[in-house]
C-alpha positions in Angstrom: -41.8 1.2 -32.3 -41.7 -1.6 -35.1 -43.3 -1.6 -39.0 -45.3 -4.0 -39.3 -45.7 -6.1 -42.5 -49.1 -4.7 -43.3 -47.5 -0.7 -42.4 -49.7 -1.1 -38.7 -46.8 1.3 -36.4 -46.9 -1.0 -33.4 -44.7 -1.4 -30.3 -44.0 -4.4 -30.7 -44.7 -7.2 -33.6 -45.9 -9.6 -31.2 -48.6 -8.1 -31.2 -49.9 -7.9 -34.6 -53.7 -6.6 -34.9 -53.6 -5.4 -32.0 -56.0 -2.2 -32.5 -54.5 -0.7 -28.5 -50.9 -0.9 -29.8 -51.7 0.1 -32.8 -50.5 3.2 -33.4 -50.7 3.8 -37.1 -50.5 2.5 -41.0 -47.3 4.1 -43.1 -49.4 3.1 -46.2 -52.2 6.1 -45.0 -50.0 8.5 -42.9 -46.4 9.2 -42.8 -43.8 7.6 -40.0 -43.2 11.1 -38.4 -46.4 11.8 -37.9 -47.5 8.7 -36.2 -44.1 9.3 -33.9 -45.4 12.6 -32.5 -49.1 12.0 -32.4 -50.8 11.3 -29.5 -51.8 7.7 -30.1 -48.4 6.7 -28.8 -48.1 9.4 -25.8 -51.8 7.9 -25.2 -49.8 4.0 -25.7 -46.8 4.8 -24.7 -48.2 7.0 -21.1 -49.5 3.6 -19.5 -53.3 3.7 -18.3 -53.3 4.1 -15.0 -56.3 2.3 -14.9 -55.4 -0.9 -15.9 -52.0 -1.7 -14.4 -51.7 -4.1 -11.3 -51.7 -2.7 -7.9 -48.0 -3.3 -8.1 -47.2 -1.5 -10.9 -49.0 1.0 -9.2 -47.3 1.9 -6.5 -43.1 0.4 -7.7 -40.7 3.4 -8.6 -39.8 2.1 -11.4 -43.1 2.2 -13.6 -41.9 5.6 -15.2 -39.1 4.1 -17.0 -40.6 0.4 -17.3 -44.5 1.1 -18.8 -44.9 -2.5 -16.8 -42.9 -4.3 -18.8 -43.5 -6.9 -22.2 -46.9 -5.6 -23.8 -47.0 -8.8 -25.6 -46.0 -11.2 -22.8 -48.6 -9.9 -20.2 -51.5 -9.4 -22.6 -50.8 -13.2 -22.9 -50.2 -14.8 -19.6 -53.2 -11.6 -18.5 -56.1 -10.7 -21.2 -54.1 -7.4 -20.5 -51.1 -5.3 -22.1 -50.8 -3.3 -19.1 -50.5 -5.5 -16.3 -48.0 -6.9 -14.7 -45.2 -8.6 -17.2 -44.8 -11.8 -15.6 -40.9 -12.4 -15.4 -41.6 -9.6 -12.8 -40.2 -9.5 -9.0 -43.1 -7.6 -8.3 -45.9 -10.0 -10.4 -47.3 -12.3 -8.0 -46.3 -16.1 -8.2 -49.9 -16.9 -9.8 -49.1 -14.8 -13.0 -45.4 -15.4 -12.8 -44.4 -18.9 -14.3 -40.5 -17.7 -13.7 -41.0 -17.7 -10.2 -40.4 -21.0 -8.4 -42.7 -22.1 -5.4 -42.1 -20.3 -2.6 -40.6 -16.9 -4.1 -41.8 -13.0 -5.2 -44.8 -10.9 -4.0 -48.5 -11.5 -3.9 -50.7 -9.0 -5.6 -50.5 -6.3 -1.8 -46.8 -6.2 -2.2 -46.5 -8.7 0.7 -44.7 -11.4 1.3 -45.9 -14.5 -0.1 -44.4 -16.8 2.1 -45.2 -15.2 4.9 -49.3 -15.7 3.2 -49.2 -18.7 3.3 
């Protein structure tokens, strides 16, 4: 969590101005109240209807929460999409993997899918 220069409290400074990832504003409510608010729990709970299939079946979802919200938003347009650096991300959504590695969104090995 970070307090941005305008007083907004967000999950990351890279998502400044993204309302769904803004937890509150310290100019209008105390930070302690923001921290225990339902908005924080809702953001960090990772809405199951917005995550990719690869994340939905991953044993690390509770800890990872789909990875970096800012990178996912930038690459996929959805802060809850699979982090593009994740080994489970599809090649099409993963600029960090070389051709021939990784998995597809359905979990199948890409080499086998060709």
